[in-house]
C-alpha positions in Angstrom: -27.3 -42.1 0.4 -25.0 -44.6 2.4 -24.5 -42.2 5.2 -28.2 -41.2 5.7 -29.3 -44.7 5.1 -31.9 -43.5 2.3 -30.5 -45.3 -0.8 -34.0 -46.9 -1.9 -37.0 -45.3 0.2 -40.3 -46.8 -1.0 -42.9 -46.1 1.3 -44.4 -42.8 2.4 -42.7 -42.9 5.6 -39.3 -43.6 4.0 -39.9 -40.9 1.5 -40.5 -38.3 3.8 -37.8 -39.1 6.0 -35.4 -39.3 3.0 -36.5 -35.7 2.3 -36.1 -34.5 5.6 -32.6 -36.0 5.6 -31.5 -34.4 2.4 -32.8 -31.1 3.3 -30.6 -31.2 6.3 -27.7 -31.9 4.3 -28.6 -29.1 1.9 -28.8 -26.6 4.8 -25.3 -27.9 6.1 -23.7 -27.4 2.6 -25.2 -24.0 2.5 -23.9 -22.9 5.9 -20.5 -24.2 5.0 -20.6 -22.3 1.9 -21.4 -19.0 3.5 -18.6 -19.6 5.9 -16.1 -20.3 3.3 -17.2 -17.1 1.3 -16.9 -15.2 4.6 -13.4 -16.6 5.3 -12.1 -15.7 1.8 -13.3 -12.2 2.4 -11.5 -12.1 6.1 -8.4 -13.6 4.3 -8.6 -11.1 1.6 -8.8 -8.3 4.0 -5.8 -9.4 5.8 -3.8 -9.5 2.7 -4.8 -6.0 1.8 -4.0 -4.7 5.1 -0.3 -6.0 4.4 -0.5 -4.7 1.0 -0.3 -8.2 -0.6 -2.6 -7.2 -3.4 -2.3 -10.2 -5.7 -3.2 -12.7 -2.8 -6.0 -10.3 -1.6 -7.3 -10.0 -5.2 -7.5 -13.9 -5.5 -9.4 -14.2 -2.3 -11.8 -11.5 -3.0 -12.5 -13.2 -6.5 -13.2 -16.4 -4.8 -15.5 -14.8 -2.2 -17.5 -13.1 -5.1 -18.3 -16.5 -6.3 -20.1 -17.1 -3.1 -21.7 -13.9 -2.8 -22.1 -12.5 -6.3 -24.3 -9.6 -5.3 -22.1 -8.0 -2.6 -21.1 -4.8 -3.8 -18.4 -4.4 -1.1 -16.5 -7.5 -2.6 -16.6 -6.0 -5.9 -15.2 -2.6 -4.6 -12.3 -4.6 -3.0 -11.6 -6.4 -6.2 -11.4 -3.2 -8.0 -9.3 -1.9 -5.2 -6.6 -4.7 -5.5 -6.8 -4.7 -9.3 -6.0 -0.9 -9.4 -3.1 -1.3 -7.0 -1.8 -4.3 -9.0 -2.0 -2.3 -12.4 -0.1 0.8 -10.8 2.5 -1.3 -9.3 3.1 -3.8 -12.0 6.1 -4.3 -13.8 5.2 -5.7 -17.3 8.6 -7.8 -17.9 7.0 -9.6 -20.9 5.2 -6.4 -22.2 1.8 -8.8 -22.6 -0.6 -6.1 -21.5 -0.6 -6.9 -17.6 -1.1 -3.5 -16.6 -4.0 -2.9 -19.2 -5.7 -6.2 -18.0 -5.7 -5.0 -14.4 -7.0 -1.6 -15.1 -9.8 -3.2 -17.0 -10.5 -5.5 -14.3 -10.7 -2.5 -11.9 -13.2 -0.5 -14.1 -15.3 -3.8 -14.3 -15.5 -4.3 -10.7 -15.9 -0.9 -9.7 -18.9 -0.4 -12.3 -20.4 -3.8 -11.0 -20.4 -2.4 -7.4 -22.2 0.7 -8.6 -24.7 -1.2 -10.6 -25.6 -3.2 -7.6 -25.6 0.0 -5.2 -26.3 3.1 -7.3 -25.5 5.3 -4.4 -22.0 3.5 -3.5 -20.0 6.8 -3.5 -17.0 5.0 -2.4 -16.7 3.0 -5.6 -17.8 6.0 -7.6 -14.8 8.0 -6.3 -12.4 5.1 -6.5 -13.5 4.7 -10.3 -13.2 8.5 -10.9 -9.8 8.4 -9.6 -8.8 5.7 -12.2 -10.3 7.9 -14.7 -8.6 11.1 -13.9 -5.3 9.9 -12.8 -4.4 6.6 -14.7 -6.8 6.3 -17.5 -6.8 9.9 -18.9 -10.7 10.1 -19.3 -11.6 12.8 -16.9 -14.9 13.0 -19.0 -16.1 9.8 -17.7 -15.1 10.7 -14.0 -17.4 13.9 -13.9 -21.0 12.4 -13.6 -19.8 10.0 -11.2 -18.2 12.8 -9.0 -21.4 15.1 -9.6 -23.6 12.2 -8.3 -21.3 11.5 -5.5 -21.2 14.9 -3.9 -24.9 15.5 -4.2 -26.2 15.6 -0.8 -22.9 15.2 1.0 -22.1 17.9 3.7 -18.4 18.0 3.1 -17.4 16.1 0.1 -13.8 17.7 0.0 -11.8 14.8 -1.8 -14.6 14.5 -4.5 -14.7 18.4 -4.9 -10.9 18.4 -5.4 -11.0 15.6 -8.0 -14.0 17.1 -9.7 -12.3 20.4 -10.0 -9.3 18.7 -11.5 -11.4 16.8 -13.9 -13.3 20.0 -15.0 -9.9 21.7 -15.5 -8.8 18.9 -17.7 -11.5 19.1 -20.1 -11.5 22.9 -20.3 -14.3 23.7 -17.9 -12.5 26.4 -16.0 -15.5 28.0 -14.6 -16.8 24.9 -13.0 -13.4 24.0 -11.8 -13.3 27.3 -10.1 -16.7 26.7 -8.5 -15.5 23.3 -7.3 -12.5 24.7 -5.5 -14.5 27.7 -4.3 -17.1 25.4 -2.6 -14.0 23.8 -0.7 -13.1 27.3 0.6 -16.5 27.6 1.7 -17.2 24.4 3.6 -13.9 23.0 4.6 -12.6 23.4 8.2 -9.2 22.8 7.4 -6.8 25.8 6.7 -4.5 23.5 4.6 -7.5 22.5 2.2 -8.7 25.8 1.9 -5.2 27.2 1.0 -4.6 24.5 -1.6 -8.2 25.3 -3.2 -7.5 29.0 -3.3 -4.1 28.2 -4.8 -5.6 26.2 -7.4 -8.3 29.0 -8.2 -5.3 31.5 -8.5 -3.4 29.2 -11.1 -6.7 28.9 -13.1 -7.2 32.6 -13.1 -3.6 33.3 -13.9 -3.5 30.9 -16.9 -6.8 32.3 -18.2 -5.4 35.6 -18.2 -2.3 34.8 -20.1 -4.4 33.5 -22.9 
């Protein structure tokens, strides 16, 4: 009020002038907030590039406060939290690793809630389910959805095949690896997929 000289408007003209000045100040605050949120995102990205995951996580969490419906920020929160969980040394055995994994899952799920077709978050969450949390059954519907409509979802198919195998769906696992053989342009990928199929068939014949 002191800066704008509108401490006690009374007349119609003074009231209109006060409203105009306050609206301008509100616009200035909104622009500043947008910039701060963007700067937190930029700083977090720099930290992430340098593998300083804790610092990056803090920045992305701050950025989410300014952009609470930005799925990309939640994806980055999940990514940093997953790295922190995997690399954490829980010296005091206070459940630090478990808390980071829970944060990663929540962040990835929030990203998918905001964008149901956000396949990058689906894949990242599936990796956690399969390799870190031991719940491949949770990954399967995510992976099935993420490969739908994609020309060459090679990474997703490898992970889906592994998830199927972990839950005992050998035929579906073979089908996933066979699709890689059929569509991949990489000899190394086709070779790996064929080897996976051979291992499944060999183990099946032993039973």
